[in-house]
C-alpha positions as CSV (number, residue, x, y, z in Angstrom):
1,M,0.0,0.0,0.0
2,G,3.0,2.3,0.0
3,V,2.7,3.0,3.7
4,S,5.2,2.7,6.5
5,A,4.3,1.8,10.1
6,I,6.0,4.3,12.4
7,V,6.0,3.1,16.0
8,L,7.1,5.6,18.7
9,A,9.1,3.7,21.3
10,G,11.3,6.4,22.9
11,G,9.2,6.9,26.1
12,L,10.5,6.2,29.6
13,S,7.4,4.4,30.9
14,R,7.6,6.3,34.2
15,R,4.0,5.8,35.2
16,L,4.1,2.0,34.5
17,G,7.3,1.6,36.3
18,R,8.9,-0.7,33.7
19,D,9.4,-0.7,30.0
20,K,6.0,-1.0,28.4
21,A,7.3,-1.8,25.0
22,L,8.7,-5.1,26.5
23,E,5.7,-5.8,28.7
24,P,4.4,-9.3,28.0
25,F,0.9,-9.2,26.6
26,E,-1.0,-12.1,25.1
27,G,2.2,-14.1,24.9
28,E,4.4,-11.5,23.2
29,P,6.0,-8.1,24.1
30,L,3.6,-5.3,23.6
31,I,5.6,-3.7,20.9
32,Q,5.5,-6.9,18.9
33,R,1.7,-7.0,19.1
34,V,1.5,-3.4,17.8
35,I,3.9,-4.1,14.9
36,G,2.1,-7.3,14.0
37,R,-1.2,-5.5,13.7
38,L,0.2,-2.7,11.6
39,S,2.1,-5.1,9.3
40,R,-1.2,-6.2,7.7
41,F,-1.5,-2.7,6.1
42,T,2.1,-1.5,5.7
43,D,5.2,-2.7,3.9
44,E,7.8,-1.2,6.2
45,T,8.2,-0.8,9.9
46,V,10.1,2.1,11.4
47,V,10.7,2.2,15.1
48,V,11.7,5.5,16.6
49,V,13.9,5.4,19.7
50,N,15.9,7.9,21.7
51,S,19.2,6.1,21.5
52,E,21.0,3.3,19.6
53,A,21.2,1.3,22.8
54,R,17.4,1.5,23.1
55,G,17.0,0.2,19.6
56,K,19.2,-2.8,20.3
57,E,17.2,-3.9,23.4
58,L,13.8,-4.0,21.6
59,P,12.6,-7.3,20.1
60,L,12.0,-6.2,16.6
61,P,11.6,-7.9,13.2
62,H,14.9,-8.3,11.4
63,D,13.9,-5.9,8.6
64,A,12.6,-3.2,10.9
65,V,14.2,0.2,10.5
66,I,15.5,1.7,13.8
67,A,15.5,5.5,13.7
68,V,17.1,7.5,16.5
69,D,15.6,10.8,17.4
70,I,16.9,13.6,15.1
71,F,15.7,16.2,17.6
72,P,16.4,14.7,21.1
73,D,13.9,15.4,23.9
74,S,11.3,16.7,21.5
75,G,8.5,14.3,22.5
76,S,6.1,12.7,20.0
77,L,6.4,15.6,17.5
78,G,10.1,14.8,17.2
79,G,9.3,11.1,16.9
80,I,6.9,11.7,14.1
81,F,9.6,13.8,12.3
82,T,12.2,11.2,12.8
83,G,9.9,8.4,11.6
84,L,8.8,10.2,8.5
85,T,12.4,11.1,7.7
86,A,13.6,7.5,8.0
87,A,10.6,6.0,6.1
88,R,11.0,5.0,2.5
89,N,7.3,5.6,1.7
90,E,5.6,8.9,1.3
91,W,3.0,8.0,4.0
92,G,3.4,6.8,7.5
93,F,0.8,5.5,9.9
94,V,2.1,6.7,13.3
95,V,1.2,4.9,16.6
96,A,2.7,4.6,20.1
97,C,4.2,1.3,21.1
98,D,1.6,0.8,23.9
99,M,-1.6,0.6,21.9
100,P,-2.7,-3.1,21.9
101,F,-6.2,-2.8,20.4
102,L,-5.5,-1.2,17.0
103,N,-8.7,-1.6,14.9
104,T,-8.4,-3.0,11.3
105,D,-11.5,-1.3,10.0
106,L,-10.5,2.1,11.4
107,I,-7.0,1.9,10.0
108,L,-8.2,1.0,6.5
109,H,-10.7,3.8,6.6
110,M,-8.1,6.3,7.6
111,L,-5.7,5.1,4.8
112,A,-8.5,5.4,2.3
113,L,-8.9,9.1,3.1
114,R,-5.4,10.2,2.2
115,S,-6.1,11.6,-1.2
116,D,-5.9,15.4,-1.3
117,Y,-4.6,15.7,2.3
118,D,-1.3,15.7,4.1
119,A,-2.5,14.1,7.3
120,V,-5.5,12.1,8.5
121,V,-6.2,12.6,12.2
122,P,-9.1,11.4,14.4
123,L,-10.8,13.8,16.8
124,L,-12.1,12.6,20.2
125,N,-13.9,14.8,22.6
126,G,-12.9,17.7,20.5
127,Y,-9.2,17.0,20.6
128,P,-6.9,15.3,17.9
129,E,-5.4,11.9,18.5
130,P,-2.0,12.6,16.7
131,T,-0.3,9.4,17.8
132,H,-2.9,7.3,16.0
133,A,-2.8,9.2,12.7
134,V,-1.6,9.1,9.1
135,Y,1.1,11.6,7.9
136,S,2.7,12.4,4.6
137,S,6.3,13.4,4.2
138,A,4.9,16.7,2.9
139,C,4.5,17.6,6.6
140,L,8.2,17.4,7.2
141,P,9.2,21.1,6.5
142,D,6.4,22.4,8.7
143,I,7.2,20.0,11.6
144,Q,10.9,20.9,11.3
145,R,10.1,24.6,11.7
146,R,8.1,23.8,14.9
147,L,10.9,21.6,16.3
148,E,13.5,24.2,15.7
149,A,11.4,26.8,17.5
150,R,10.8,24.2,20.3
151,E,7.1,24.4,19.7
152,L,6.4,20.8,20.5
153,K,2.6,20.5,20.6
154,I,1.9,18.1,17.7
155,A,-1.3,19.8,16.6
156,G,0.6,23.1,16.3
157,F,1.6,22.3,12.7
158,F,-1.9,21.2,11.6
159,D,-2.7,24.8,10.6
160,D,0.2,24.7,8.1
161,V,-0.9,21.5,6.2
162,R,-4.0,19.9,4.8
163,V,-5.5,17.8,7.5
164,R,-8.5,15.5,7.1
165,T,-10.0,15.0,10.6
166,L,-12.2,12.1,11.5
167,S,-15.3,13.0,13.4
168,E,-16.3,11.1,16.5
169,V,-19.2,9.7,14.5
170,E,-16.8,8.3,11.9
171,V,-14.7,6.8,14.7
172,D,-17.6,5.3,16.5
173,D,-19.1,3.7,13.4
174,L,-15.9,1.6,13.1
175,D,-14.6,1.4,16.7
176,P,-17.6,2.2,19.1
177,E,-15.6,1.4,22.2
178,R,-12.7,3.5,21.0
179,L,-10.2,0.9,22.0
180,S,-7.9,1.8,19.1
181,F,-6.8,4.7,21.3
182,F,-6.2,2.8,24.5
183,N,-2.7,3.3,25.9
184,V,-1.0,1.2,28.5
185,N,0.4,4.0,30.7
186,T,-0.2,2.7,34.3
187,P,-0.5,-0.6,36.1
188,E,-4.2,0.0,36.1
189,D,-4.3,0.4,32.3
190,L,-2.3,-2.8,31.9
191,A,-4.8,-4.7,34.1
192,R,-7.7,-3.4,32.1
193,A,-6.0,-4.3,28.9
194,V,-5.4,-7.9,30.0
195,T,-9.1,-8.1,31.0
196,L,-10.2,-6.8,27.6
197,A,-7.9,-9.2,25.8
198,E,-9.3,-12.1,27.8
199,E,-12.8,-11.0,26.6
200,G,-11.6,-11.2,23.0
201,R,-11.4,-7.5,22.3
């Protein structure tokens, strides 16, 4: 499909208290589950990390591209920039490494909306979900300007590019429980995720 999976894996997992990318989930590290789900729709995996050492400690497919932050300490905006820069495709589907319930129908719908836009971003409760979104490499110059100015809010560059937002109605039609956006940030989140997985979600 000419789309790269861009997985952000540079976080420190402070709230969970251990490395969430490596956390066992349904018999595999969480990051492997995320990559496996995205591999159905993408032909390349780019994993963004904050150091080469971090990249080496992750259990990644042999053909995954490990991309070290170009703008260190720049949060998810820096990760998106690094991932898009490293990707061989024009388009990247960006997610965090701790999202175990990525929804096939929602992903395919978002990818189908790329024409005539530079990004496809869901809106929930009036706010964008920029780490479950599709970005074109056309966004790179505008992201770079924000990074150089240390303006790190991801949605800050949306005014500079053509963004197709998904309304809550569109999201709910395909993912009524909104589990696509579930992040494992705390021990409580992990416990809930395990329960949901046991229920077959």
